[in-house]
C-alpha positions as CSV (number, residue, x, y, z in Angstrom):
1,M,99.3,108.7,153.9
2,T,100.5,110.6,156.7
3,G,100.7,114.0,155.2
4,R,102.6,116.2,152.7
5,I,105.7,118.2,152.7
6,R,106.8,120.9,150.2
7,I,109.9,121.7,148.4
8,I,111.1,125.2,149.9
9,G,113.5,126.7,147.4
10,G,114.6,126.8,143.7
11,Q,112.6,126.0,140.5
12,W,110.2,123.5,142.3
13,R,109.5,125.8,145.3
14,G,106.1,125.0,146.7
15,R,105.6,121.6,144.9
16,K,104.3,119.0,147.4
17,L,105.5,115.5,148.3
18,D,103.4,112.9,149.9
19,V,104.5,111.2,153.0
20,P,103.3,107.7,153.0
21,D,102.9,105.6,156.4
22,R,106.3,103.7,156.2
23,P,108.3,102.2,159.2
24,G,111.2,104.6,159.8
25,L,110.3,107.1,157.2
26,R,110.9,110.7,158.8
27,P,111.4,113.3,156.3
28,T,113.6,116.3,156.9
29,G,111.5,119.0,158.0
30,D,111.0,122.5,156.5
31,R,113.0,124.3,159.1
32,A,115.8,121.9,159.0
33,R,116.1,121.8,155.3
34,E,116.1,125.7,155.0
35,T,119.0,125.7,157.6
36,L,120.9,123.0,155.5
37,F,120.4,124.6,152.3
38,N,121.4,128.0,153.5
39,W,124.7,126.2,154.7
40,L,125.1,124.6,151.2
41,Q,124.1,127.6,148.9
42,A,127.6,127.7,147.4
43,E,128.0,123.8,147.1
44,V,124.6,122.8,145.4
45,P,124.7,124.7,142.0
46,A,126.1,122.2,139.4
47,A,126.9,119.6,142.0
48,H,126.7,115.8,141.6
49,C,124.6,114.7,144.6
50,L,123.8,111.4,146.4
51,D,120.6,111.1,148.6
52,L,121.1,107.9,150.5
53,F,118.2,106.4,152.3
54,A,116.0,108.8,150.1
55,G,112.5,108.1,151.6
56,T,110.3,111.0,150.2
57,G,113.3,112.3,148.4
58,A,113.1,115.6,150.1
59,L,116.8,116.4,150.4
60,G,117.7,115.3,146.9
61,L,114.8,116.9,145.1
62,E,115.6,120.2,147.1
63,A,119.2,119.9,145.8
64,A,117.9,119.4,142.2
65,S,115.4,122.1,142.5
66,R,118.3,124.6,143.5
67,G,120.5,123.8,140.5
68,A,122.2,120.4,141.2
69,A,123.6,118.9,138.0
70,R,122.8,115.4,138.9
71,V,121.0,113.7,141.8
72,V,120.7,110.1,142.5
73,L,118.0,108.9,144.9
74,V,118.9,105.7,146.5
75,E,115.9,104.0,148.3
76,R,115.4,100.3,149.2
77,D,111.6,100.4,149.7
78,R,110.0,99.5,146.3
79,A,106.8,101.7,146.8
80,L,108.8,104.6,147.9
81,A,111.2,104.2,145.0
82,A,108.4,104.0,142.6
83,A,106.9,107.1,143.9
84,L,110.1,108.8,143.5
85,K,110.4,107.7,139.8
86,A,106.9,109.3,139.2
87,V,108.1,112.6,140.7
88,A,111.2,112.5,138.5
89,G,109.3,111.7,135.3
90,G,106.6,114.2,136.0
91,W,108.3,117.5,137.2
92,P,109.9,119.6,134.5
93,G,113.7,119.4,134.7
94,G,113.5,116.0,136.5
95,D,115.9,114.6,134.0
96,A,118.5,115.6,136.4
97,I,117.3,112.9,138.9
98,E,118.0,109.0,138.8
99,V,116.1,106.8,141.2
100,V,117.7,103.6,142.3
101,Q,115.9,101.0,144.1
102,A,118.7,99.4,146.3
103,D,120.1,99.0,149.8
104,A,122.3,102.2,150.1
105,R,125.3,100.5,151.5
106,A,125.3,97.6,148.9
107,W,124.9,100.1,146.1
108,L,127.8,102.2,147.2
109,E,130.0,99.2,147.0
110,R,129.5,99.3,143.1
111,A,128.9,103.0,142.5
112,E,131.1,105.1,140.5
113,G,132.1,108.6,141.3
114,P,133.1,111.3,141.9
115,W,130.3,112.8,143.7
116,D,130.4,116.4,145.4
117,L,127.6,116.0,148.1
118,A,126.0,113.1,150.0
119,F,123.0,113.1,152.2
120,V,123.3,110.5,154.9
121,D,119.9,110.3,156.8
122,P,119.1,106.8,157.6
123,P,116.3,105.6,160.1
124,F,118.0,106.7,163.5
125,E,117.4,103.4,165.2
126,A,118.9,101.4,162.5
127,G,122.5,101.7,163.4
128,L,123.5,102.5,159.7
129,H,125.5,105.8,160.0
130,A,129.0,104.5,160.7
131,A,129.0,101.8,158.0
132,T,127.4,104.1,155.3
133,L,130.0,106.9,156.1
134,G,132.8,104.3,155.9
135,A,131.5,103.2,152.5
136,L,131.5,106.8,151.3
137,E,135.2,106.8,151.9
138,R,135.8,104.1,149.1
139,E,138.6,105.7,146.7
140,G,137.3,107.5,143.9
141,L,133.6,107.7,145.2
142,L,133.7,111.2,146.5
143,S,135.3,114.4,145.0
144,Q,138.5,115.9,146.7
145,D,136.4,118.6,148.4
146,A,133.3,116.7,148.9
147,V,130.6,117.6,151.5
148,V,128.7,115.0,153.6
149,Y,125.6,115.9,155.5
150,V,124.6,113.5,158.4
151,E,121.3,113.8,160.2
152,S,120.7,111.9,163.5
153,A,118.6,112.1,166.6
154,A,119.2,115.2,168.5
155,R,120.0,113.5,171.8
156,D,122.9,111.7,170.4
157,A,126.0,112.3,168.3
158,P,125.9,109.9,165.1
159,P,128.3,107.0,165.3
160,L,131.3,107.7,163.0
161,P,133.9,105.4,161.5
162,E,137.0,104.9,163.2
163,G,139.4,107.9,162.4
164,W,136.6,110.0,160.8
165,E,137.3,112.9,162.7
166,R,141.0,112.9,161.5
167,R,140.1,112.7,157.9
168,W,137.1,115.3,157.9
169,T,136.3,118.7,159.3
170,L,132.9,119.4,161.0
171,R,131.8,122.6,159.3
172,R,128.4,122.8,161.1
173,D,126.8,121.1,164.0
174,K,123.2,122.1,165.0
175,S,120.3,120.5,166.9
176,L,116.9,121.5,165.8
177,G,114.0,119.9,167.4
178,E,114.5,116.2,167.3
179,V,117.3,116.0,164.9
180,R,120.9,116.8,165.0
181,M,122.4,118.2,161.8
182,Q,126.0,117.9,160.9
183,L,128.1,118.9,157.8
184,W,131.4,117.5,157.3
185,Q,134.0,118.2,154.8
186,R,137.4,116.7,154.0
187,S,140.2,117.9,156.2
188,G,142.3,120.6,154.7
189,E,139.8,121.2,151.9
190,A,137.3,123.6,153.7
191,A,138.7,126.7,152.3
192,G,136.8,129.7,151.5
193,T,133.2,129.0,152.1
194,S,133.0,128.4,155.7
195,D,135.0,129.3,158.9
196,G,134.2,125.9,160.3
197,S,132.4,127.2,163.3
198,R,129.6,125.4,164.9
199,V,126.1,127.2,165.0
């Protein structure tokens, strides 16, 4: 065990999550999650969310804590998935959470939508960003005004599928410590809640 992190908002605020010693496991920190969920405060309530490469589940559980209607945590590692199932079964209100032990890209090929919000935060060095984002674009998987959060190493912009920037609008782009945080929304649909500016 390498430590613990806490849920920072909503009904589970202050609850702790264990961070086991696993290769590539790098939970999104408190400050980054606070920034992200400030960006998403209008989108999360009643949303259907995907937390791909869930790890400790920090992003998906934060969304569930703040009122998401449904959250699916997809995690390939058997031990991490078991720990997530224990959390979902033990926390009050955890019935909104489903845990799937699977490879995220393979699971997306058979998943049914629509989903309103997807968190894409794979191990930075694994080269999974572009393929995962491409898989999310399968027809019917995301809702018309879906939002996708992408986390990558601060020193590099995440690799994107060909033509992604023609189909999606970059609403937010911020480097915080060792991570780069980007929030994307389908082009033409980003009305009302954001001016599309970078912060």
